[in-house]
Structure formats: structure tokens, C-alpha cells
C-alpha positions as CSV (number, residue, x, y, z in Angstrom):
1,M,-0.1,0.1,0.1
2,T,1.1,3.6,-0.7
3,S,3.2,5.1,1.9
4,L,3.3,8.8,3.1
5,I,6.7,10.5,3.2
6,I,7.7,13.8,4.4
7,P,11.2,14.8,3.2
8,T,13.5,14.9,6.1
9,A,14.8,18.2,5.0
10,T,11.6,19.9,5.9
11,A,10.1,17.6,8.4
12,A,11.3,19.4,11.4
13,T,9.7,22.7,10.4
14,S,6.4,21.1,8.9
15,T,3.4,22.9,9.4
16,L,1.2,21.4,6.7
17,P,-1.3,18.8,8.2
18,Q,0.0,15.3,7.7
19,A,-1.8,13.1,5.2
20,E,-3.8,9.8,6.1
21,L,-5.7,7.3,4.1
22,L,-9.3,8.2,4.4
23,R,-11.1,5.9,1.9
24,Q,-9.8,2.8,0.0
25,I,-12.3,1.3,-2.5
26,D,-11.6,-1.7,-4.5
27,L,-12.5,-1.4,-8.2
28,S,-11.2,-4.7,-9.5
29,S,-14.6,-6.1,-9.9
30,F,-15.4,-3.8,-12.6
31,N,-12.2,-4.8,-14.6
32,L,-11.8,-7.3,-17.3
33,P,-9.8,-10.4,-16.4
34,D,-6.0,-10.0,-16.6
35,A,-4.4,-11.4,-19.7
36,A,-2.2,-14.4,-19.6
37,D,0.6,-12.5,-21.2
38,P,2.4,-10.6,-18.5
39,T,3.5,-7.9,-21.1
40,V,-0.1,-7.0,-21.5
41,P,-1.0,-4.4,-18.9
42,P,-4.1,-4.9,-16.6
43,D,-7.4,-3.4,-17.3
44,F,-7.6,0.5,-16.8
45,Y,-3.7,0.5,-16.4
46,R,-2.5,4.1,-16.7
47,A,-6.1,5.3,-16.5
48,S,-7.1,8.9,-16.2
49,A,-10.1,10.5,-14.4
50,Q,-12.5,13.4,-14.3
51,F,-15.1,14.3,-11.6
52,G,-18.5,15.9,-11.1
53,D,-22.2,15.0,-10.6
54,L,-23.2,12.1,-13.0
55,N,-26.5,11.1,-11.5
56,N,-27.9,14.6,-11.0
57,D,-28.3,14.6,-7.3
58,N,-26.4,17.8,-6.9
59,I,-23.7,15.7,-4.9
60,Y,-20.3,16.2,-6.6
61,K,-18.6,12.9,-5.9
62,D,-19.0,10.9,-9.1
63,F,-16.3,10.4,-11.6
64,I,-15.3,8.7,-15.0
65,R,-12.1,6.6,-15.3
66,Y,-10.8,6.1,-18.8
67,T,-8.1,5.0,-21.1
68,N,-7.6,5.3,-24.9
69,A,-10.0,2.4,-25.4
70,R,-12.3,2.2,-22.4
71,L,-14.5,4.3,-20.2
72,Q,-16.4,3.7,-17.1
73,A,-18.7,6.0,-15.2
74,F,-19.4,5.8,-11.5
75,T,-21.3,7.2,-8.6
76,Y,-19.7,7.5,-5.3
77,D,-21.4,7.9,-2.0
78,G,-18.5,9.5,-0.3
79,G,-18.1,6.4,1.9
80,T,-17.4,2.9,0.9
81,T,-19.6,2.4,-2.2
82,V,-19.3,3.1,-5.8
83,T,-21.9,2.2,-8.5
84,K,-21.1,1.6,-12.0
85,L,-23.6,3.5,-14.3
86,W,-22.3,2.6,-17.6
87,E,-19.2,2.0,-19.8
88,Y,-17.9,2.4,-23.2
89,N,-15.5,0.0,-25.0
90,A,-13.9,1.0,-28.3
91,P,-14.9,-1.4,-31.3
92,V,-11.3,-1.5,-32.4
93,A,-7.9,-3.0,-30.9
94,L,-5.8,-0.1,-29.7
95,P,-2.4,0.0,-28.1
96,P,-2.0,0.3,-24.3
97,A,-2.5,3.7,-22.8
98,P,0.6,5.8,-22.9
99,E,2.6,7.1,-20.0
100,R,2.3,10.8,-20.7
101,Y,-0.5,12.1,-23.1
102,F,-4.2,11.6,-22.2
103,Y,-7.7,12.5,-23.4
104,K,-9.4,15.2,-21.3
105,Y,-13.2,15.0,-20.8
106,T,-15.4,17.5,-19.4
107,L,-18.3,16.9,-16.9
108,W,-20.9,19.7,-17.4
109,D,-24.6,20.4,-17.8
110,I,-24.1,21.8,-21.3
111,D,-27.8,22.1,-22.3
112,L,-28.7,23.5,-18.8
113,D,-31.4,20.8,-18.5
114,G,-30.4,20.0,-15.0
115,Q,-28.5,16.7,-16.2
116,T,-24.8,16.4,-16.6
117,E,-23.3,15.6,-19.9
118,V,-19.9,13.7,-20.5
119,I,-18.0,15.5,-23.2
120,G,-15.0,14.3,-24.7
121,P,-13.0,12.0,-27.3
122,F,-14.3,8.4,-28.2
123,A,-12.5,5.9,-30.4
124,T,-14.4,4.4,-33.1
125,S,-13.4,1.7,-35.7
126,D,-12.0,4.4,-38.1
127,G,-11.0,7.3,-36.0
128,I,-11.7,9.4,-32.9
129,V,-15.0,11.5,-32.5
130,I,-16.1,13.9,-29.9
131,R,-19.2,12.9,-28.3
132,I,-21.7,14.5,-25.9
133,V,-23.4,11.8,-23.8
134,D,-25.8,11.6,-20.9
135,G,-23.8,11.5,-17.7
136,A,-26.2,9.0,-16.0
137,T,-26.8,6.5,-18.9
138,G,-24.0,7.2,-21.4
139,A,-26.6,7.7,-24.2
140,I,-25.2,9.6,-27.1
141,E,-26.8,13.0,-27.6
142,Q,-24.4,14.2,-30.4
143,E,-21.4,13.1,-32.2
144,I,-18.9,15.5,-33.9
145,D,-16.8,13.5,-36.4
146,Q,-15.5,16.3,-38.6
147,F,-12.4,18.3,-37.8
148,G,-11.1,20.5,-40.6
149,S,-10.8,18.7,-43.9
150,G,-9.5,15.6,-42.2
151,G,-12.6,14.3,-41.0
152,K,-12.2,12.2,-37.7
153,L,-9.1,12.6,-35.7
154,P,-6.5,9.7,-36.1
155,L,-6.4,6.8,-33.8
156,P,-3.3,6.3,-31.7
157,T,-0.7,3.8,-33.1
158,S,1.6,3.0,-30.1
159,D,1.7,3.5,-26.3
160,S,4.8,5.9,-26.7
161,N,4.3,9.6,-26.2
162,N,2.1,10.2,-29.1
163,R,0.2,13.5,-29.2
164,T,-2.6,11.8,-31.0
165,L,-4.0,11.3,-27.5
166,R,-3.7,14.8,-26.4
167,I,-7.3,15.8,-27.1
168,Y,-8.8,18.3,-24.6
169,T,-12.3,19.5,-24.1
170,T,-12.8,22.8,-22.4
171,I,-16.0,24.7,-21.3
172,V,-15.8,28.3,-22.8
173,N,-18.1,31.1,-23.2
174,V,-17.5,32.9,-26.7
175,R,-21.1,34.2,-26.9
176,G,-21.5,36.2,-23.7
177,T,-24.4,33.8,-22.4
178,A,-25.4,33.8,-18.7
179,E,-24.0,30.4,-18.4
180,P,-21.1,29.0,-20.5
181,Q,-22.6,26.7,-23.3
182,D,-19.6,26.5,-25.8
183,V,-17.0,23.9,-26.0
184,A,-13.4,24.1,-27.2
185,V,-11.5,21.1,-28.5
186,L,-7.7,21.3,-28.8
187,T,-5.9,18.3,-30.6
188,E,-2.4,18.1,-31.1
189,A,-2.9,15.5,-33.8
190,D,0.1,16.1,-36.2
191,S,1.5,18.5,-33.6
192,N,-0.8,21.3,-35.0
193,G,-2.4,21.9,-31.6
194,D,-5.6,23.1,-33.5
195,I,-8.6,24.6,-31.8
196,F,-12.2,24.0,-32.7
197,V,-14.8,26.0,-31.0
198,Y,-18.4,24.8,-30.9
199,N,-21.6,26.7,-29.9
200,Y,-24.5,24.8,-28.2
201,N,-27.8,25.5,-30.1
202,S,-30.9,25.3,-27.6
203,A,-33.2,25.3,-30.5
204,T,-31.7,22.1,-32.2
205,S,-30.1,20.6,-29.1
206,Q,-26.9,20.5,-31.2
207,F,-23.4,21.8,-31.5
208,T,-22.4,23.8,-34.5
209,L,-18.7,24.8,-35.4
210,D,-18.1,28.4,-34.7
211,W,-14.5,28.6,-35.8
212,D,-11.2,26.7,-35.7
213,T,-7.6,27.2,-36.5
214,T,-7.0,24.8,-39.5
215,A,-6.8,27.4,-42.2
216,D,-3.0,27.8,-41.9
217,N,-2.3,24.0,-41.5
218,T,-0.5,23.8,-44.8
219,T,2.2,25.8,-43.6
220,K,2.0,25.5,-39.7
221,E,4.2,22.8,-38.3
222,K,4.2,23.2,-34.7
223,I,1.5,23.4,-31.9
224,Y,-0.5,26.4,-31.1
225,A,-0.6,25.5,-27.3
226,H,-0.8,22.5,-24.9
227,Y,-4.2,23.8,-23.5
228,V,-6.9,26.2,-24.1
229,W,-6.2,29.1,-21.8
230,N,-9.4,31.0,-22.0
231,G,-10.6,34.0,-20.2
232,D,-12.4,37.3,-20.8
233,I,-9.2,39.5,-21.2
234,D,-11.1,42.5,-22.6
235,N,-14.0,42.5,-20.2
236,D,-16.7,42.2,-23.1
237,G,-18.3,39.2,-21.5
238,K,-16.9,36.6,-23.9
239,D,-13.8,34.4,-23.7
240,E,-10.4,35.0,-25.6
241,F,-7.8,32.4,-25.9
242,L,-4.0,32.3,-25.5
243,G,-1.7,30.3,-27.6
244,T,0.9,31.1,-30.1
245,W,-1.5,33.9,-30.9
246,V,-4.1,35.6,-28.8
247,F,-7.6,34.6,-30.4
248,D,-10.7,36.7,-30.0
249,D,-14.0,35.3,-29.1
250,D,-14.6,34.9,-32.9
251,G,-11.2,33.3,-33.7
252,T,-9.8,36.5,-35.0
253,R,-6.0,36.7,-34.5
254,L,-5.2,39.6,-32.2
255,T,-1.5,39.6,-31.3
256,R,1.3,37.1,-31.5
257,L,2.7,36.0,-28.2
258,T,5.9,34.0,-29.3
259,P,8.6,35.7,-31.5
260,S,8.0,35.6,-35.2
261,I,11.5,34.4,-35.8
262,W,10.5,31.1,-34.1
263,E,7.9,30.5,-36.8
264,A,10.4,31.3,-39.5
265,E,12.7,28.7,-38.2
266,D,10.2,26.2,-37.2
267,F,11.4,26.5,-33.8
268,F,10.2,23.7,-31.5
269,F,9.3,25.7,-28.5
270,D,7.1,28.0,-30.5
271,H,4.2,27.7,-28.1
272,I,2.9,28.6,-24.6
273,D,3.8,25.8,-22.1
274,R,2.1,27.3,-18.8
275,G,-0.5,29.9,-18.7
276,F,-2.8,31.6,-16.1
277,I,-5.4,34.4,-16.3
278,G,-6.8,36.2,-13.5
279,D,-6.7,39.3,-11.2
280,F,-3.1,38.8,-9.8
281,D,-2.2,42.4,-9.1
282,P,-4.5,44.3,-6.6
283,N,-2.9,47.5,-7.6
284,R,-3.8,47.2,-11.1
285,P,-7.4,47.4,-12.7
286,G,-8.6,44.3,-14.8
287,L,-6.9,41.0,-15.3
288,E,-3.4,39.8,-15.8
289,A,-2.0,37.0,-17.9
290,L,0.9,35.0,-16.7
291,I,2.6,32.7,-19.4
292,S,5.9,30.9,-20.0
293,F,7.5,29.3,-23.0
294,E,9.1,25.9,-22.3
295,Y,11.6,27.5,-20.1
296,I,12.5,30.4,-22.3
297,Y,10.5,33.3,-21.0
298,A,8.2,33.8,-18.0
299,R,6.0,37.0,-18.7
300,M,3.2,39.0,-17.3
301,Y,0.9,40.9,-19.3
302,A,-2.0,43.5,-18.7
303,A,-4.7,41.2,-20.0
304,A,-6.5,44.0,-21.8
305,D,-3.3,44.8,-23.6
306,L,-3.4,41.6,-25.4
307,V,-6.3,42.4,-27.8
308,N,-3.7,44.9,-29.5
309,P,-1.1,43.7,-32.0
310,G,2.4,43.9,-30.6
311,A,1.5,44.0,-26.8
312,E,4.3,44.3,-24.6
313,P,4.6,42.6,-21.3
314,L,4.6,44.3,-18.0
315,W,7.7,42.2,-17.3
316,S,9.8,39.5,-18.8
317,Q,12.0,37.0,-17.1
318,E,14.3,35.4,-19.7
319,D,16.3,31.9,-19.5
320,L,19.8,32.9,-18.8
321,P,22.2,32.1,-21.6
322,D,24.7,29.2,-21.1
323,P,28.1,30.1,-22.3
324,N,28.9,26.2,-22.7
325,E,26.2,25.7,-25.3
326,N,26.4,26.7,-28.9
327,Q,22.9,28.2,-29.4
328,R,21.1,31.3,-30.6
329,P,19.6,33.8,-28.1
330,G,16.3,32.8,-26.5
331,Q,16.8,29.1,-27.2
332,N,16.2,26.6,-24.7
333,N,19.1,25.7,-22.5
334,S,20.3,23.7,-19.6
335,D,19.5,26.6,-17.1
336,E,15.9,26.2,-17.5
337,D,15.2,29.0,-15.1
338,A,12.0,30.6,-16.5
339,K,9.2,28.0,-16.5
340,I,6.3,28.8,-14.3
341,T,5.7,26.0,-11.9
342,S,2.7,27.4,-9.9
343,I,1.1,30.6,-8.8
344,G,-0.4,31.6,-5.4
345,E,-0.3,34.0,-2.5
346,F,2.9,32.3,-1.1
347,T,3.9,35.1,1.4
348,V,7.4,34.2,0.9
349,D,9.1,37.3,2.3
350,A,8.0,40.1,4.6
351,G,7.4,43.3,2.7
352,T,6.9,41.5,-0.6
353,V,4.9,43.4,-3.2
354,P,1.1,42.5,-2.7
355,G,-0.5,40.2,-5.1
356,V,0.0,36.7,-6.5
357,E,3.5,35.4,-6.5
358,I,4.9,33.1,-9.2
359,A,7.1,29.9,-8.6
360,Y,9.3,28.9,-11.5
361,E,12.2,26.6,-12.3
362,R,15.3,27.9,-10.8
363,A,17.7,25.8,-12.7
364,A,18.0,22.5,-14.6
365,Y,16.1,19.6,-13.5
366,R,18.2,18.0,-10.7
367,A,21.1,20.3,-11.6
368,L,21.2,22.0,-8.2
369,D,21.7,20.3,-4.8
370,P,19.3,20.9,-3.0
371,E,17.1,21.5,-6.0
372,E,15.4,24.9,-6.0
373,T,12.4,26.9,-7.2
374,G,12.5,30.5,-7.5
375,I,9.7,33.1,-6.7
376,F,8.8,36.3,-8.6
377,N,6.6,38.7,-6.8
378,I,4.1,40.4,-9.2
379,A,6.6,42.9,-10.1
380,G,8.7,40.3,-11.7
381,V,11.5,40.4,-9.0
382,E,12.8,37.3,-7.3
383,P,12.7,37.8,-3.5
384,K,13.9,34.4,-2.7
385,T,14.4,30.7,-3.6
386,I,12.8,27.7,-2.0
387,L,13.2,23.9,-2.1
388,R,12.0,22.6,-5.4
389,I,8.2,22.0,-6.1
390,Q,6.9,20.5,-9.3
391,D,4.5,21.8,-11.8
392,G,1.1,22.2,-10.5
393,F,-1.5,24.7,-9.4
394,H,-3.1,26.1,-6.2
395,T,-5.0,23.8,-3.9
396,D,-6.7,24.0,-0.4
397,W,-5.3,21.2,1.5
398,D,-5.8,22.4,5.1
399,G,-9.2,24.1,4.4
400,D,-8.2,27.6,5.3
401,R,-9.6,29.0,2.0
402,T,-6.3,30.5,0.9
403,V,-4.3,30.0,-2.4
404,D,-0.8,29.5,-0.5
405,E,-0.6,25.7,-1.2
406,S,0.5,23.9,-4.6
407,F,-0.5,20.6,-5.9
408,A,1.5,18.5,-8.5
409,P,-0.3,15.6,-10.2
410,R,2.9,13.9,-11.0
411,N,3.5,12.7,-7.5
412,G,0.4,13.8,-5.6
413,S,2.4,16.3,-3.7
414,V,1.1,19.2,-1.7
415,S,3.8,21.9,-1.1
416,A,3.9,25.0,1.0
417,P,6.1,27.4,-0.8
418,W,5.7,29.9,2.3
419,N,7.5,27.2,4.3
420,N,10.6,26.8,2.1
421,G,8.8,24.4,-0.2
422,E,7.7,22.0,2.4
423,T,6.1,19.1,0.7
424,I,4.0,16.1,1.6
425,E,4.2,13.3,-1.0
426,I,2.5,10.1,-1.7
427,E,5.1,7.8,-3.0
428,E,5.8,4.5,-4.6
429,R,2.8,4.3,-6.8
430,Y,3.4,6.8,-9.5
431,Y,6.0,5.3,-11.8
432,D,6.5,2.0,-13.7
433,N,8.6,-0.3,-11.4
434,G,8.9,-3.5,-13.3
435,G,5.4,-3.2,-14.8
436,P,4.5,-4.6,-18.2
437,A,7.0,-4.5,-20.9
438,L,5.6,-1.8,-23.1
439,T,7.6,0.8,-25.3
440,P,11.0,0.9,-23.5
441,L,11.9,4.3,-22.1
442,P,15.4,4.0,-20.7
443,E,15.9,6.6,-18.1
444,P,18.3,6.9,-15.1
445,D,17.5,5.9,-11.7
446,L,18.1,9.4,-10.3
447,N,17.2,8.6,-6.6
448,G,18.7,5.1,-6.4
449,N,15.4,4.0,-5.2
450,G,14.5,1.5,-8.1
451,Q,12.1,4.2,-9.6
452,V,12.3,6.1,-12.7
453,D,11.3,9.6,-11.5
454,S,10.3,11.0,-14.7
455,D,7.0,11.8,-16.3
456,E,8.2,9.6,-19.2
457,D,7.2,6.5,-17.2
458,M,4.2,7.7,-15.3
459,R,1.7,5.1,-14.3
460,V,-0.9,7.2,-12.5
461,Y,-1.4,10.9,-11.9
462,A,-3.4,12.3,-8.8
463,Y,-6.2,14.7,-8.5
464,P,-7.1,17.4,-5.9
465,L,-10.8,18.0,-5.1
466,D,-13.1,17.9,-2.2
467,M,-14.2,14.1,-2.4
468,V,-15.4,13.5,1.2
469,G,-17.2,16.7,2.1
470,D,-15.0,18.1,4.8
471,Y,-14.5,21.4,2.9
472,R,-10.9,20.6,2.2
473,E,-9.4,19.1,-1.0
474,E,-8.0,15.5,-0.9
475,V,-5.5,13.8,-3.0
476,I,-7.4,11.4,-5.1
477,I,-5.8,8.2,-6.9
478,I,-7.6,6.1,-9.3
479,D,-5.3,3.2,-10.0
480,N,-6.2,0.3,-12.4
481,D,-7.8,-1.6,-9.3
482,E,-8.7,0.8,-6.7
483,L,-9.8,4.5,-5.6
484,A,-7.8,5.9,-2.8
485,I,-8.4,9.2,-1.0
486,Y,-5.8,10.9,1.1
487,G,-6.6,13.9,3.1
488,A,-5.2,16.2,5.9
489,T,-5.3,14.9,9.4
490,G,-7.6,16.5,11.8
491,K,-11.1,17.8,11.7
492,G,-12.1,20.0,8.8
493,P,-13.3,23.6,9.3
494,E,-16.8,24.0,10.7
495,K,-18.1,27.3,8.9
496,L,-17.4,26.5,5.5
497,M,-19.4,24.9,2.7
498,S,-18.0,22.5,0.2
499,P,-16.2,24.3,-2.5
500,W,-18.5,22.3,-5.1
501,A,-21.2,24.8,-4.1
502,D,-19.4,27.5,-5.9
503,P,-19.9,27.5,-9.7
504,T,-16.4,28.9,-10.1
505,Y,-15.0,25.8,-8.5
506,R,-17.2,23.5,-10.5
507,L,-16.2,25.2,-13.7
508,A,-12.5,25.0,-12.8
509,L,-12.7,21.3,-12.0
510,A,-14.6,20.7,-15.3
511,N,-11.7,22.3,-17.1
512,S,-8.7,20.9,-15.2
513,S,-6.3,18.5,-16.6
514,Y,-3.9,16.4,-14.7
515,D,-1.4,15.0,-17.3
516,N,2.3,16.0,-17.5
517,H,0.9,19.6,-18.4
518,P,-1.3,20.1,-15.2
519,E,-3.7,22.9,-15.5
520,R,-6.5,24.3,-13.4
521,P,-8.0,27.8,-14.3
522,W,-7.3,30.3,-11.7
523,F,-9.9,31.3,-9.0
524,D,-9.4,32.8,-5.6
525,W,-10.3,30.5,-2.7
526,L,-11.6,33.5,-0.7
527,S,-14.5,33.8,-3.2
528,I,-15.9,30.5,-1.9
529,T,-19.1,31.3,0.2
530,P,-19.0,30.7,4.0
531,Q,-21.4,27.9,5.0
532,P,-24.7,29.7,5.8
533,L,-26.4,26.8,7.7
534,K,-25.6,24.2,10.2
535,L,-27.6,21.1,10.6
536,T,-28.0,19.1,13.9
537,S,-29.9,16.0,14.7
538,I,-31.5,16.8,18.1
539,C,-33.0,13.5,18.7
540,D,-34.5,10.6,16.8
541,G,-36.6,12.3,14.0
542,K,-36.2,15.9,15.1
543,W,-33.7,18.2,13.2
544,R,-32.5,21.9,13.6
545,V,-31.1,24.2,11.0
546,R,-29.2,27.0,12.5
547,N,-28.4,30.1,10.5
548,T,-25.5,32.4,11.8
549,N,-25.7,34.9,9.0
550,D,-27.4,38.3,9.3
551,Y,-30.0,37.4,6.4
552,D,-32.7,34.8,5.9
553,V,-31.6,31.7,3.8
554,A,-34.2,29.4,2.0
555,F,-33.2,25.8,1.9
556,A,-34.4,22.4,1.2
557,W,-33.8,19.0,2.8
558,D,-34.1,15.4,2.1
559,V,-33.6,11.9,3.6
560,Y,-31.0,10.0,1.6
561,Q,-32.9,7.1,-0.2
562,G,-35.8,7.7,2.2
563,G,-38.5,9.3,0.2
564,E,-38.9,12.2,2.6
565,S,-38.1,15.9,1.8
566,G,-39.2,19.5,2.7
567,T,-38.4,23.2,2.5
568,G,-37.8,25.9,5.0
569,V,-36.6,29.4,5.7
570,A,-33.9,29.9,8.3
571,T,-34.3,33.3,9.6
572,A,-31.3,35.6,10.3
573,N,-29.3,34.4,13.4
574,G,-32.0,32.1,14.3
575,D,-33.1,28.4,14.3
576,V,-35.7,26.5,12.4
577,F,-36.8,22.8,13.0
578,F,-38.3,20.1,10.9
579,N,-39.3,16.3,11.6
580,T,-38.7,13.2,9.9
581,S,-39.7,9.6,10.7
582,T,-37.7,7.9,13.4
583,G,-35.0,5.5,12.8
584,P,-31.3,5.6,11.3
585,K,-31.0,7.9,8.4
586,T,-29.0,10.6,6.8
587,V,-30.4,14.0,6.0
588,H,-29.1,16.4,3.3
589,V,-29.7,20.1,3.3
590,F,-29.6,22.0,-0.1
591,I,-29.5,25.8,-1.0
592,N,-30.3,26.5,-4.7
593,G,-30.1,22.8,-5.5
594,T,-26.5,22.3,-4.2
595,Q,-25.9,20.2,-1.1
596,I,-24.2,22.3,1.6
597,T,-24.2,20.0,4.6
598,V,-25.2,16.4,5.7
599,K,-25.7,14.8,9.0
600,A,-26.6,11.4,10.4
601,S,-29.4,11.0,12.8
602,N,-29.2,10.9,16.6
603,P,-30.5,7.8,18.0
604,A,-31.6,9.2,21.1
605,A,-35.3,9.3,21.8
606,C,-36.8,12.8,21.8
607,S,-38.4,14.0,25.0
608,P,-42.3,14.3,25.0
């Protein structure tokens, strides 16, 4: 079983809550039998996952797990039980799942009918299509099988690092609707990184193609981007996209972000490698964009400036030249000191400029001892360095609703940049150690621990989200035969509601990716609403809802699988009571259709 290891260099000053195994659920009964050939990987080996509400009960604990050939959809009760809803099996033999590139699905109510859809790539006998299927049943609602002039997307031909499998679906808003009902598909087939944007038409219940980036594919040889970095950068209510170019909501090219000389020379690094859009600088109006190009530059722009050709960055940190290498200026080199790793309010130094801080690669991978991560403040100045943390994004491990912790899917680590990079890691499970003999990827055993600590030999990635309902994010692992949930020790906060209740969080999780290019759209944890109600079982059959806010709150309640339900209004700073039948039961309380609290019944008999 997985062990939890705190690096000895930081254990003495550790302030992050330690980790413990909260749930471990056997999924092997849902697998196909293992093959007799030991070189054939087990079912759902190197599987990936996405999370949301599949059975439309407003409880966001369900998930899909998938490889390039199979997908299974499950509900999860938050305890010890998962239930398979449906599955899909490709009608064609495909190579094993790769160790680096994956499909990315989206779980989202795209037609606003109150029922979640699963949107993403499905392999057919002659190519890959994008399907919109019912989350509860798997019934196909629509299939998209035309991508530019090429028809379906190509099937994978090997388990090596084939970008054919990097197909991402992302929920976007290019029409300025009240709720996002557009989908962007990014595919790196043929290394083009093309983007296809589709609008959902309520009248026809179908998607139609709005625009794409295939017009220049006769000359373009390198990718536009690894991810659709979308956001309303010009405050017109519609999303723009960051890539090699900034694309307007209608697909118009606005400004080029990478140097034109790279395109002329067909330069391999002619694309954004990491990107973030958000309100990072409290002293500036509007949004900012943080981007880096495969170690070469880290830059911050005023987002509104990006609609203008030739936009200049607010600051730019360049990769330092290496005198021992024969290379042209700006080319990637062994210093690798400009790739953005993560962002957050890391409070690394007294007197640091207010605003989000940027963690970045301080030097070549494993070139320093100890390894280091640098920190920029919002002005582009480095106040200090910390122990190395891996690529990731902000998380809320301890439940304090801040953006000062960082999560890395490659090894399920939670880091505290504010405490010199103190890191909690879940070890042993992430790399191929004597596993099936797939495409050989010779790599050095850099730690001398029998592991190849490289994403070239990844077996599973990890996911951060609130899975058990204690208002904190846990580290989730879905291996080929189990679901494991690790969380912070100790009791979670009392006065916070699950982050799933916030639509910003739900959209961020729908658009998150967890492979070797981890992405989660930026949001500020402080925007998550405080829990407005507290449920207590007074005695068997009698319940109290307490409202500690200075305003009335309408709510609904139901008995889980019990057929009882009701509504009420909790007055400001007051209590309201309701009754159920007696006997063991679990009651949920909802606000605006979203569960905010749950409680098991008190068996004590009520006084007359």
C-alpha cells in the first residue's frame, strides 16, 4: 500500500497537516480479467479520470475513469460504495494507454437541463470523434466527426508519447451567455495543436462549429498550445484564448505571443507551455495573464493589452544564456530558469509586493543540490528561492480558503512555498517499477530507489478535489484496481461549505487537466461562500437548522434514499426545526439545488 513520506529536509519545520488514508475502495470487480501474457497491462492501467455529478443529485463525488479504449462512469456515496452507471468499449483494438498524454473529458450540464453531460473523445473503428453523452446513462446526444478537412481524428498507433492522444475538451463562453454553453476542443494530432470552438444551439439541441484554426495547417508545423487558456481578457463578457496567438472570441488573431522568428525557423518551442489568467495584481485594474514558453520566458501582461497587435509584457524573465552551449539567443538551454511552476499568495518574504507570486524553475532539473524553485513577486522581481516544487496549481489542503498551497499531479504532492517548499508526497505508486514491458523508455534511476522519477514512465497521476465533504481538498488516486483518497489529518473547518457549491469551482474542476501538463483555471479560494447553515440532529426524528448569518436563507432538505423531503427558511441568526420519521437515516440540506451539509441521525429518543 502507498506510504506517506515527508522529506527529512523539511519535516522538522513542517506546518502542513499530515496526510492519512481516508478511503480505499476496490474497483477490481469492474475490470476485465487479466491477460495471460504478462507484458499485457491490466485493465485500466494508466487510466485517467474526471469528476463531477453524474446522477444529477447535486452531490459532486462521481467520476469517470478511462484509457484510450475504455471508459467507465461511477457514482460514489462519499463512503465505501461506488456504483457503475455505464461503460464504453472501443470497437477496435488499440495499443495500451500511454504514460504521458491523455484524453481530457469535461463533465458539465451543457444544455442547462439539470443533467450532466460527459463531453470528450471516443475511439471508433476508423478514428476518434467527440461525443456528448448523458452522464447518467451514456446515451449519445451528439457526435462530432469532422475536424477541418481531415474528418475524424487519427487513432493512436503506439503507447509511446504520441500526441494523437492529447485531445482536450474545455467549457468556454464565446457568446457572452449567462452560463457557458460553448466547448473548445484542442487536439495535438500532427503536432498542430488546433482549436475547434463549438456553440450549443438550444433550438436544435446540437453543437455547431463556430471557428477553428486549421486554415494555415499547410504551413504551420508546430503546435499552438498545450491547453486552451481561455478568459475574458477585454471585459466584453466573452472568452479569448491564449496560444501562439491571442485569439478573439470569434477566432480573429489579435497579437502574436511568441517571437515571429521562431515560426520562420520552425522552432520547437514556439508555443505557450504554462498559462494563467486572473486578477493577480491588486494595484492594477482588470486581469493579468502569466505565461511561459518551455523554460525560455516567463512573462506577465495586462490582459486587456493583449487585444492589441504587438502588446508588450509588464515584465519578462528570460532564460539565462549558457556559455557552454552553442545556441542562438532565446533558445532553450540547460539553465531552464523561466518555466512557471505554480502561482499563489505564497507570502514568501516580509515586505513582498502585494499580489499573487509566481513559482518557477530555478535551474535545470536536478542540476542543483538541493533543488530549487524561484519565486517572482507580481513586479517580476525574485525575493527568494525555496526547495523545488513540481509543476502544478493552487489547492486548499488545510481548508483555510487561501491560495498558498500548491499541488502537483505527477506525484500527488502538496507543497507549502511559504515554508521553504515543505512538501507532503504520496510515494511508490506513480512510476512504472517492473511493470508490463511496453514501449521501453530508458531513464536513469536518479534517486537510487528503483524508481524512474520521470513523467516519461508515469503510471498514474493524482487529482485534488473535495471528495469526502469536509470542505478541504483531498489527493485522489484512481489506479487500475482501486480508488484511494488521502486527506489532511484532523477535523475540517466548521463554518465553510463544500467548494463544489461555488460555480467557479465547478467550472475550474470541469476544465482541469492532470497529465504532464497540469492545468486548473485560476480562482481565488476566498471567493468560496462561507457555510450559511448548520444542521443538527437533536434527537431521533427531530432536526435543527441554525443560521448564523445576518440574513434569511431558504433551503431544502431530503432523507437519503428515504423518500422524505421538505423546504424551509432559516431566519437571520436563528433556528428552524423540522421532523422526519424515526430510525437511522442521513439528511441532506440544499441551497439553490446544491448540497451544503449532511448529517446522520441521533438515535436518542426525543423527550415528550
